[in-house]
Each structure stands twice: as structure tokens, then as C-alpha cells.
N, CA, C and O of each residue as an XYZ file, in Angstrom:
640
protein
N     -56.748    -15.274    -42.367
C     -56.235    -14.273    -41.446
C     -55.796    -13.038    -42.238
O     -55.178    -13.153    -43.297
N     -56.121    -11.881    -41.717
C     -55.768    -10.627    -42.358
C     -54.298    -10.318    -42.084
O     -53.825    -10.455    -40.956
N     -53.585     -9.902    -43.122
C     -52.193     -9.518    -42.935
C     -52.134     -8.219    -42.152
O     -52.749     -7.225    -42.539
N     -51.394     -8.227    -41.049
C     -51.249     -7.020    -40.255
C     -50.155     -6.150    -40.865
O     -49.253     -6.639    -41.545
N     -50.259     -4.851    -40.606
C     -49.274     -3.898    -41.110
C     -47.904     -4.207    -40.516
O     -47.786     -4.469    -39.319
N     -46.879     -4.177    -41.349
C     -45.521     -4.354    -40.854
C     -44.965     -2.999    -40.448
O     -45.300     -1.973    -41.040
N     -44.118     -3.007    -39.438
C     -43.511     -1.790    -38.915
C     -42.004     -1.859    -39.094
O     -41.313     -2.476    -38.284
N     -41.478     -1.225    -40.162
C     -40.025     -1.224    -40.334
C     -39.379     -0.408    -39.222
O     -39.851      0.680    -38.890
N     -38.296     -0.933    -38.647
C     -37.581     -0.220    -37.590
C     -36.167     -0.757    -37.482
O     -35.863     -1.880    -37.884
N     -35.324      0.080    -36.930
C     -33.960     -0.353    -36.675
C     -33.947     -1.246    -35.437
O     -34.918     -1.284    -34.681
N     -32.862     -1.952    -35.240
C     -32.724     -2.783    -34.054
C     -32.790     -1.914    -32.795
O     -33.400     -2.303    -31.799
N     -32.160     -0.736    -32.844
C     -32.188      0.178    -31.697
C     -33.615      0.661    -31.428
O     -34.018      0.799    -30.273
N     -34.371      0.915    -32.486
C     -35.762      1.332    -32.332
C     -36.606      0.242    -31.697
O     -37.475      0.523    -30.872
N     -36.351     -1.000    -32.081
C     -37.080     -2.135    -31.498
C     -36.752     -2.262    -30.020
O     -37.639     -2.488    -29.197
N     -35.482     -2.119    -29.688
C     -35.066     -2.215    -28.287
C     -35.709     -1.108    -27.447
O     -36.100     -1.337    -26.303
N     -35.814      0.092    -28.024
C     -36.441      1.213    -27.313
C     -37.919      0.919    -27.044
O     -38.422      1.208    -25.958
N     -38.610      0.350    -28.022
C     -40.012     -0.021    -27.828
C     -40.151     -1.118    -26.779
O     -41.077     -1.088    -25.968
N     -39.240     -2.083    -26.789
C     -39.272     -3.153    -25.791
C     -39.088     -2.590    -24.379
O     -39.733     -3.044    -23.435
N     -38.201     -1.597    -24.244
C     -37.982     -0.959    -22.944
C     -39.227     -0.192    -22.505
O     -39.611     -0.249    -21.336
N     -39.859      0.527    -23.438
C     -41.082      1.259    -23.104
C     -42.181      0.294    -22.677
O     -42.892      0.552    -21.705
N     -42.322     -0.815    -23.396
C     -43.336     -1.815    -23.055
C     -43.079     -2.375    -21.658
O     -44.007     -2.503    -20.859
N     -41.835     -2.707    -21.367
C     -41.486     -3.232    -20.046
C     -41.836     -2.227    -18.956
O     -42.395     -2.602    -17.925
N     -41.512     -0.951    -19.172
C     -41.834      0.102    -18.202
C     -43.347      0.223    -18.000
O     -43.822      0.303    -16.867
N     -44.092      0.237    -19.094
C     -45.548      0.375    -18.984
C     -46.162     -0.785    -18.212
O     -47.066     -0.581    -17.402
N     -45.681     -1.992    -18.454
C     -46.251     -3.179    -17.814
C     -45.817     -3.299    -16.355
O     -46.638     -3.578    -15.482
N     -44.529     -3.091    -16.091
C     -44.017     -3.345    -14.746
C     -44.139     -2.165    -13.790
O     -44.217     -2.367    -12.578
N     -44.159     -0.934    -14.309
C     -44.187      0.240    -13.434
C     -45.492      1.026    -13.591
O     -46.259      1.173    -12.639
N     -45.725      1.521    -14.791
C     -46.844      2.447    -15.007
C     -48.195      1.806    -14.724
O     -49.055      2.421    -14.093
N     -48.386      0.581    -15.183
C     -49.663     -0.107    -14.967
C     -49.961     -0.208    -13.468
O     -51.092      0.026    -13.044
N     -48.959     -0.554    -12.673
C     -49.128     -0.680    -11.224
C     -49.433      0.667    -10.578
O     -50.258      0.751     -9.669
N     -48.760      1.730    -11.052
C     -49.023      3.070    -10.522
C     -50.472      3.478    -10.761
O     -51.124      4.018     -9.868
N     -50.972      3.220    -11.956
C     -52.344      3.600    -12.300
C     -53.349      2.801    -11.481
O     -54.343      3.355    -11.013
N     -53.103      1.513    -11.303
C     -53.998      0.682    -10.489
C     -54.045      1.225     -9.062
O     -55.109      1.268     -8.444
N     -52.902      1.633     -8.548
C     -52.845      2.203     -7.189
C     -53.621      3.523     -7.126
O     -54.324      3.777     -6.148
N     -53.502      4.359     -8.152
C     -54.261      5.622     -8.193
C     -55.757      5.355     -8.196
O     -56.517      6.057     -7.528
N     -56.185      4.340     -8.946
C     -57.609      3.989     -8.993
C     -58.075      3.528     -7.612
O     -59.152      3.902     -7.147
N     -57.252      2.717     -6.976
C     -57.581      2.194     -5.646
C     -57.733      3.339     -4.640
O     -58.677      3.352     -3.850
N     -56.820      4.283     -4.669
C     -56.877      5.432     -3.760
C     -58.107      6.288     -4.067
O     -58.812      6.721     -3.156
N     -58.359      6.528     -5.358
C     -59.505      7.361     -5.745
C     -60.825      6.715     -5.336
O     -61.767      7.417     -4.968
N     -60.904      5.400     -5.393
C     -62.128      4.694     -4.971
C     -62.416      4.916     -3.493
O     -63.570      4.961     -3.066
N     -61.345      5.053     -2.727
C     -61.517      5.226     -1.281
C     -62.140      6.580     -0.937
O     -62.585      6.783      0.193
N     -62.176      7.505     -1.896
C     -62.768      8.817     -1.649
C     -64.291      8.785     -1.648
O     -64.936      9.772     -1.294
N     -64.860      7.661     -2.042
C     -66.327      7.540     -1.979
C     -66.984      7.635     -3.326
O     -66.514      7.037     -4.294
N     -68.074      8.384     -3.405
C     -68.953      8.504     -4.573
C     -68.162      8.652     -5.880
O     -67.516      9.674     -6.112
N     -68.224      7.617     -6.728
C     -67.458      7.620     -7.980
C     -68.076      8.523     -9.045
O     -67.389      8.919     -9.987
N     -69.349      8.853     -8.915
C     -70.022      9.642     -9.951
C     -69.487     11.070    -10.026
O     -69.580     11.706    -11.076
N     -68.927     11.585     -8.927
C     -68.393     12.948     -8.941
C     -66.937     12.969     -8.483
O     -66.488     13.928     -7.856
N     -66.218     11.916     -8.798
C     -64.853     11.757     -8.321
C     -63.884     11.985     -9.486
O     -63.631     11.077    -10.277
N     -63.347     13.197     -9.584
C     -62.463     13.537    -10.714
C     -61.149     12.755    -10.666
O     -60.587     12.436    -11.713
N     -60.656     12.443     -9.470
C     -59.431     11.658     -9.362
C     -59.630     10.269     -9.956
O     -58.756      9.742    -10.645
N     -60.792      9.688     -9.680
C     -61.113      8.362    -10.225
C     -61.228      8.431    -11.753
O     -60.682      7.588    -12.464
N     -61.947      9.446    -12.245
C     -62.109      9.604    -13.697
C     -60.762      9.782    -14.386
O     -60.510      9.199    -15.440
N     -59.903     10.593    -13.781
C     -58.581     10.842    -14.347
C     -57.740      9.566    -14.367
O     -57.065      9.275    -15.355
N     -57.785      8.811    -13.275
C     -57.013      7.574    -13.198
C     -57.526      6.542    -14.199
O     -56.730      5.839    -14.822
N     -58.836      6.444    -14.361
C     -59.403      5.501    -15.336
C     -59.030      5.915    -16.763
O     -58.753      5.066    -17.611
N     -59.025      7.210    -17.016
C     -58.631      7.708    -18.338
C     -57.165      7.360    -18.626
O     -56.825      6.922    -19.725
N     -56.311      7.561    -17.629
C     -54.904      7.224    -17.796
C     -54.725      5.720    -17.994
O     -53.889      5.288    -18.787
N     -55.509      4.932    -17.274
C     -55.453      3.478    -17.435
C     -55.789      3.090    -18.881
O     -55.134      2.227    -19.464
N     -56.794      3.723    -19.442
C     -57.162      3.448    -20.835
C     -56.031      3.790    -21.788
O     -55.760      3.046    -22.732
N     -55.365      4.923    -21.541
C     -54.242      5.321    -22.384
C     -53.100      4.314    -22.272
O     -52.542      3.891    -23.285
N     -52.751      3.928    -21.042
C     -51.637      2.993    -20.816
C     -51.934      1.649    -21.482
O     -51.076      1.090    -22.165
N     -53.144      1.132    -21.285
C     -53.500     -0.167    -21.873
C     -53.511     -0.086    -23.405
O     -53.109     -1.031    -24.084
N     -53.973      1.047    -23.941
C     -53.954      1.226    -25.392
C     -52.541      1.267    -25.944
O     -52.259      0.684    -26.992
N     -51.651      1.957    -25.238
C     -50.261      2.050    -25.675
C     -49.588      0.677    -25.601
O     -48.812      0.320    -26.487
N     -49.882     -0.095    -24.549
C     -49.325     -1.449    -24.423
C     -49.758     -2.292    -25.624
O     -48.936     -2.980    -26.230
N     -51.037     -2.239    -25.963
C     -51.561     -3.010    -27.096
C     -50.886     -2.582    -28.396
O     -50.513     -3.422    -29.214
N     -50.732     -1.278    -28.581
C     -50.087     -0.758    -29.798
C     -48.643     -1.231    -29.905
O     -48.221     -1.702    -30.961
N     -47.890     -1.111    -28.829
C     -46.480     -1.517    -28.852
C     -46.362     -3.019    -29.085
O     -45.504     -3.457    -29.852
N     -47.206     -3.810    -28.439
C     -47.162     -5.260    -28.656
C     -47.402     -5.599    -30.123
O     -46.735     -6.474    -30.675
N     -48.342     -4.917    -30.752
C     -48.611     -5.140    -32.174
C     -47.418     -4.736    -33.036
O     -47.045     -5.446    -33.970
N     -46.823     -3.589    -32.713
C     -45.661     -3.123    -33.475
C     -44.502     -4.110    -33.362
O     -43.841     -4.412    -34.355
N     -44.257     -4.613    -32.153
C     -43.156     -5.555    -31.959
C     -43.442     -6.889    -32.635
O     -42.540     -7.506    -33.202
N     -44.682     -7.329    -32.578
C     -45.072     -8.596    -33.206
C     -44.886     -8.525    -34.729
O     -44.578     -9.528    -35.374
N     -45.078     -7.332    -35.286
C     -45.006     -7.153    -36.735
C     -43.796     -6.327    -37.161
O     -43.798     -5.716    -38.230
N     -42.759     -6.310    -36.316
C     -41.556     -5.537    -36.613
C     -40.807     -6.136    -37.794
O     -40.669     -7.354    -37.907
N     -40.334     -5.279    -38.655
C     -39.485     -5.662    -39.783
C     -38.171     -4.917    -39.576
O     -38.086     -3.715    -39.832
N     -37.150     -5.630    -39.115
C     -35.879     -4.992    -38.764
C     -35.155     -4.541    -40.029
O     -34.967     -5.315    -40.968
N     -34.757     -3.285    -40.029
C     -34.013     -2.697    -41.142
C     -32.553     -3.095    -40.977
O     -31.901     -2.726    -40.000
N     -32.060     -3.841    -41.928
C     -30.657     -4.269    -41.888
C     -29.784     -3.159    -42.449
O     -30.088     -2.576    -43.490
N     -28.698     -2.876    -41.748
C     -27.741     -1.905    -42.264
C     -26.894     -2.584    -43.327
O     -26.284     -3.624    -43.076
N     -26.861     -2.003    -44.493
C     -26.038     -2.567    -45.563
C     -24.767     -1.744    -45.685
O     -24.721     -0.585    -45.273
N     -23.751     -2.347    -46.247
C     -22.500     -1.646    -46.443
C     -22.600     -0.582    -47.525
O     -21.804      0.357    -47.556
N     -23.575     -0.731    -48.410
C     -23.737      0.193    -49.528
C     -24.414      1.467    -49.048
O     -25.537      1.427    -48.544
N     -23.737      2.592    -49.203
C     -24.279      3.857    -48.715
C     -24.549      4.857    -49.823
O     -24.733      6.041    -49.541
N     -24.577      4.421    -51.067
C     -24.719      5.397    -52.145
C     -26.160      5.643    -52.582
O     -26.407      6.487    -53.443
N     -27.116      4.916    -51.997
C     -28.525      5.096    -52.351
C     -29.325      5.337    -51.069
O     -29.142      4.625    -50.080
N     -30.205      6.333    -51.083
C     -31.047      6.626    -49.929
C     -32.041      5.487    -49.738
O     -32.779      5.133    -50.657
N     -32.053      4.914    -48.527
C     -32.984      3.845    -48.195
C     -33.278      3.887    -46.702
O     -32.687      4.678    -45.967
N     -34.180      3.045    -46.265
C     -34.533      2.978    -44.848
C     -33.290      2.709    -44.018
O     -32.466      1.866    -44.374
N     -33.158      3.424    -42.917
C     -32.022      3.248    -42.030
C     -30.810      4.103    -42.386
O     -29.806      4.073    -41.675
N     -30.888      4.851    -43.458
C     -29.769      5.706    -43.872
C     -29.964      7.125    -43.344
O     -31.088      7.588    -43.150
N     -28.838      7.800    -43.116
C     -28.845      9.205    -42.742
C     -28.468     10.005    -43.986
O     -27.445      9.756    -44.624
N     -29.325     10.972    -44.312
C     -29.167     11.752    -45.537
C     -28.939     13.214    -45.183
O     -29.690     13.798    -44.403
N     -27.896     13.802    -45.764
C     -27.658     15.243    -45.637
C     -27.944     15.868    -46.982
O     -27.545     15.350    -48.026
N     -28.643     16.996    -46.943
C     -28.916     17.706    -48.191
C     -28.856     19.200    -47.960
O     -29.030     19.689    -46.844
N     -28.602     19.920    -49.058
C     -28.501     21.376    -49.025
C     -29.683     21.938    -49.790
O     -29.967     21.541    -50.921
N     -30.360     22.866    -49.149
C     -31.474     23.534    -49.818
C     -30.913     24.475    -50.883
O     -29.956     25.210    -50.644
N     -31.528     24.433    -52.056
C     -31.106     25.299    -53.150
C     -32.031     26.515    -53.214
O     -33.225     26.354    -52.960
N     -31.575     27.672    -53.524
C     -30.198     28.052    -53.852
C     -29.396     28.556    -52.656
O     -28.193     28.779    -52.798
N     -30.009     28.745    -51.478
C     -29.302     29.442    -50.394
C     -28.411     28.581    -49.513
O     -27.672     29.124    -48.691
N     -28.451     27.273    -49.650
C     -27.466     26.427    -49.006
C     -27.675     26.018    -47.564
O     -26.708     25.618    -46.915
N     -28.897     26.095    -47.016
C     -29.131     25.594    -45.662
C     -29.033     24.072    -45.679
O     -29.757     23.410    -46.423
N     -28.141     23.515    -44.861
C     -27.962     22.063    -44.839
C     -28.805     21.440    -43.732
O     -28.884     21.966    -42.622
N     -29.433     20.310    -44.053
C     -30.227     19.562    -43.087
C     -29.830     18.096    -43.165
O     -29.345     17.623    -44.193
N     -30.046     17.376    -42.048
C     -29.708     15.956    -42.006
C     -30.836     15.197    -41.318
O     -31.308     15.592    -40.252
N     -31.261     14.101    -41.942
C     -32.320     13.268    -41.379
C     -31.958     11.798    -41.549
O     -31.296     11.411    -42.512
N     -32.404     10.997    -40.603
C     -32.312      9.553    -40.718
C     -33.698      9.052    -41.072
O     -34.679      9.416    -40.424
N     -33.784      8.218    -42.099
C     -35.073      7.699    -42.545
C     -35.340      6.381    -41.823
O     -34.590      5.414    -41.955
N     -36.423      6.372    -41.061
C     -36.782      5.218    -40.237
C     -38.251      4.864    -40.476
O     -38.965      5.582    -41.175
N     -38.687      3.761    -39.895
C     -40.091      3.395    -39.961
C     -40.915      4.303    -39.066
O     -40.368      4.985    -38.200
N     -42.218      4.317    -39.266
C     -43.096      5.213    -38.518
C     -43.059      4.948    -37.018
O     -43.330      5.850    -36.225
N     -42.728      3.722    -36.619
C     -42.718      3.364    -35.199
C     -41.663      4.136    -34.415
O     -41.831      4.351    -33.215
N     -40.589      4.554    -35.059
C     -39.530      5.251    -34.325
C     -39.251      6.651    -34.860
O     -38.225      7.246    -34.533
N     -40.150      7.177    -35.674
C     -39.969      8.522    -36.215
C     -40.058      9.560    -35.102
O     -40.904      9.462    -34.214
N     -39.180     10.548    -35.161
C     -39.170     11.668    -34.232
C     -38.471     12.825    -34.935
O     -37.254     12.976    -34.827
N     -39.237     13.643    -35.655
C     -38.634     14.728    -36.439
C     -37.761     15.677    -35.614
O     -36.789     16.232    -36.126
N     -38.110     15.863    -34.335
C     -37.315     16.758    -33.498
C     -35.934     16.172    -33.190
O     -35.010     16.900    -32.827
N     -35.809     14.869    -33.336
C     -34.527     14.189    -33.147
C     -33.860     13.864    -34.488
O     -32.835     13.183    -34.523
N     -34.442     14.353    -35.590
C     -33.849     14.127    -36.906
C     -34.172     12.776    -37.522
O     -33.491     12.345    -38.453
N     -35.203     12.096    -37.016
C     -35.616     10.810    -37.570
C     -36.988     10.978    -38.208
O     -37.971     11.244    -37.518
N     -37.051     10.820    -39.535
C     -38.331     10.994    -40.230
C     -38.839      9.654    -40.758
O     -38.064      8.771    -41.125
N     -40.145      9.535    -40.783
C     -40.791      8.310    -41.230
C     -40.616      8.120    -42.731
O     -40.639      9.077    -43.505
N     -40.440      6.859    -43.122
C     -40.354      6.551    -44.550
C     -41.666      6.866    -45.269
O     -41.696      6.915    -46.498
N     -42.754      7.082    -44.517
C     -44.043      7.447    -45.103
C     -44.194      8.954    -45.297
O     -45.153      9.398    -45.928
N     -43.257      9.749    -44.763
C     -43.357     11.210    -44.873
C     -43.061     11.651    -46.309
O     -42.329     10.976    -47.033
N     -43.634     12.789    -46.714
C     -43.384     13.289    -48.079
C     -41.902     13.530    -48.377
O     -41.445     13.278    -49.492
N     -41.157     14.014    -47.394
C     -39.730     14.271    -47.615
C     -38.995     12.957    -47.864
O     -38.230     12.844    -48.822
N     -39.225     11.965    -47.005
C     -38.541     10.678    -47.168
C     -38.929     10.017    -48.483
O     -38.073      9.463    -49.174
N     -40.205     10.070    -48.834
C     -40.648      9.451    -50.091
C     -39.926     10.057    -51.282
O     -39.580      9.353    -52.231
N     -39.697     11.378    -51.230
C     -39.002     12.045    -52.339
C     -37.517     11.669    -52.380
O     -36.917     11.625    -53.454
N     -36.926     11.396    -51.209
C     -35.493     11.103    -51.141
C     -35.150      9.635    -51.404
O     -34.067      9.335    -51.907
N     -36.050      8.732    -51.071
C     -35.769      7.299    -51.207
C     -35.372      6.936    -52.643
O     -36.022      7.345    -53.605
N     -34.297      6.164    -52.761
C     -33.833      5.716    -54.068
C     -32.902      6.694    -54.767
O     -32.375      6.383    -55.835
N     -32.692      7.861    -54.189
C     -31.825      8.875    -54.805
C     -30.383      8.685    -54.376
O     -30.089      7.926    -53.453
N     -29.477      9.393    -55.068
C     -28.043      9.281    -54.812
C     -27.443     10.643    -54.517
O     -28.091     11.673    -54.701
N     -26.182     10.636    -54.053
C     -25.452     11.873    -53.789
C     -25.404     12.707    -55.069
O     -25.207     12.179    -56.163
N     -25.585     13.997    -54.913
C     -25.595     15.014    -55.977
C     -26.908     15.068    -56.747
O     -27.068     15.939    -57.602
N     -27.871     14.156    -56.473
C     -29.196     14.273    -57.102
C     -29.887     15.528    -56.575
O     -29.786     15.853    -55.392
N     -30.586     16.226    -57.461
C     -31.427     17.364    -57.068
C     -32.848     16.841    -56.977
O     -33.367     16.239    -57.917
N     -33.477     17.084    -55.818
C     -34.793     16.521    -55.530
C     -35.745     17.635    -55.126
O     -35.376     18.530    -54.365
N     -36.966     17.580    -55.635
C     -37.999     18.537    -55.232
C     -38.742     17.941    -54.041
O     -39.304     16.849    -54.128
N     -38.737     18.679    -52.921
C     -39.403     18.231    -51.704
C     -40.652     19.071    -51.449
O     -40.643     20.289    -51.630
N     -41.709     18.415    -51.034
C     -42.921     19.110    -50.630
C     -42.966     19.116    -49.112
O     -42.983     18.060    -48.479
N     -42.987     20.315    -48.528
C     -43.019     20.458    -47.073
C     -44.223     21.309    -46.689
O     -44.829     21.950    -47.547
N     -44.576     21.317    -45.394
C     -45.681     22.185    -44.961
C     -45.430     23.654    -45.288
O     -46.375     24.420    -45.477
N     -44.153     24.050    -45.354
C     -43.811     25.429    -45.684
C     -43.750     25.705    -47.172
O     -43.448     26.828    -47.577
N     -44.031     24.703    -47.997
C     -43.986     24.862    -49.446
C     -42.958     23.947    -50.076
O     -42.249     23.214    -49.386
N     -42.886     23.999    -51.387
C     -41.943     23.166    -52.124
C     -40.549     23.779    -52.086
O     -40.392     24.998    -52.014
N     -39.537     22.909    -52.137
C     -38.154     23.379    -52.224
C     -37.333     22.339    -52.964
O     -37.684     21.160    -53.006
N     -36.238     22.795    -53.543
C     -35.316     21.897    -54.203
C     -34.089     21.734    -53.325
O     -33.594     22.692    -52.731
N     -33.607     20.491    -53.257
C     -32.418     20.204    -52.463
C     -31.449     19.369    -53.291
O     -31.838     18.680    -54.234
N     -30.175     19.451    -52.910
C     -29.159     18.593    -53.509
C     -28.628     17.696    -52.401
O     -28.238     18.181    -51.338
N     -28.611     16.397    -52.646
C     -28.130     15.441    -51.651
C     -26.613     15.542    -51.559
O     -25.907     15.426    -52.561
N     -26.120     15.761    -50.328
C     -24.694     15.957    -50.075
C     -24.031     14.656    -49.646
O     -22.935     14.337    -50.106
N     -24.697     13.894    -48.756
C     -24.102     12.648    -48.298
C     -25.178     11.665    -47.867
O     -26.289     12.043    -47.494
N     -24.814     10.402    -47.930
C     -25.681      9.302    -47.493
C     -24.788      8.368    -46.702
O     -23.739      7.943    -47.187
N     -25.206      8.046    -45.475
C     -24.390      7.136    -44.664
C     -25.296      6.248    -43.828
O     -26.471      6.554    -43.627
N     -24.739      5.146    -43.343
C     -25.492      4.267    -42.457
C     -25.772      4.999    -41.158
O     -24.912      5.717    -40.649
N     -26.973      4.822    -40.619
C     -27.310      5.429    -39.330
C     -26.508      4.734    -38.239
O     -26.161      3.559    -38.361
N     -26.227      5.453    -37.199
C     -25.456      4.872    -36.089
C     -26.362      4.169    -35.129
O     -25.896      3.618    -34.131
């Protein structure tokens, strides 16, 4: 048997995926089936855009269900440790960009729950890879889409 990819995530991230899966199975799947049923009643399926749209959405929903089930089956829960002096998965890191001092804060999570707009970055991202294993006051060179920058780590704490 081939080893499947593990998905590191926090307990809260796992619970969020479980809720999404439940919604997709109990609500969304039924809505899409109903849309298909209604679209079929319009007649000729070869030129029925409502039917095509509903079938496309059904494919997306079923694909997402399969993906989430795989992620949950292979979830690796990130345990919060009492030690907060080293950047690791599940930690929230604050750093100051050098030399002008813009401060940013990110929580490093697994790819399954990454959301950069919410301040959660994947451990596979270039920024997280550069920060992992570092300590407060370390100066780190980060590669970003906007170019390279140097930062100094200000604080490391357990994610809430």
C-alpha cells in the first residue's frame, strides 16, 4: 500500500473540516441533486445550461467531499507544547521587517487549514520554511513574491 500524504493540522482545523464535510454531505449534496432534478424537467439536456451548471457543481461538491475525507483520514494533529521559544507548527510568530519596522504576525499551520488572509500560513510556504526552528531575536531572510526581506523575530507563542 502506498503511504498517503499526511496533513498536519490543529484540532480546531480538523473540527472545521469535519463541519464542512458534514455540511457538504447533509445540505449541499441534497441541494445539488434537487437542482439537477429541476433542470432535467426542462427537457432537452443537450442545450440545458441549468443542467450543465448543476452537474458541474455536483462534480465540485463530490470532489471536495473526497478531498476532505482524505485529509481527515490522514490528519496529523499538531499538539500544542508548553515550550514557546522555537518556531514550529501551531505557533504564532511575530516579526519586524528590517530596517523600517513593519510588524507582521502569522500562525504556522498545515496546508489543510492555511488561510493567509486570516494570518495562517502553510508550513510548506517559503516564509514558514525560513522561520521554522528559529528563536526570538533571530534575524531571518525571507523570500516573498515581492522580493527578499530580512526580519527579526519578536515573539513566539502557542496559537489560540
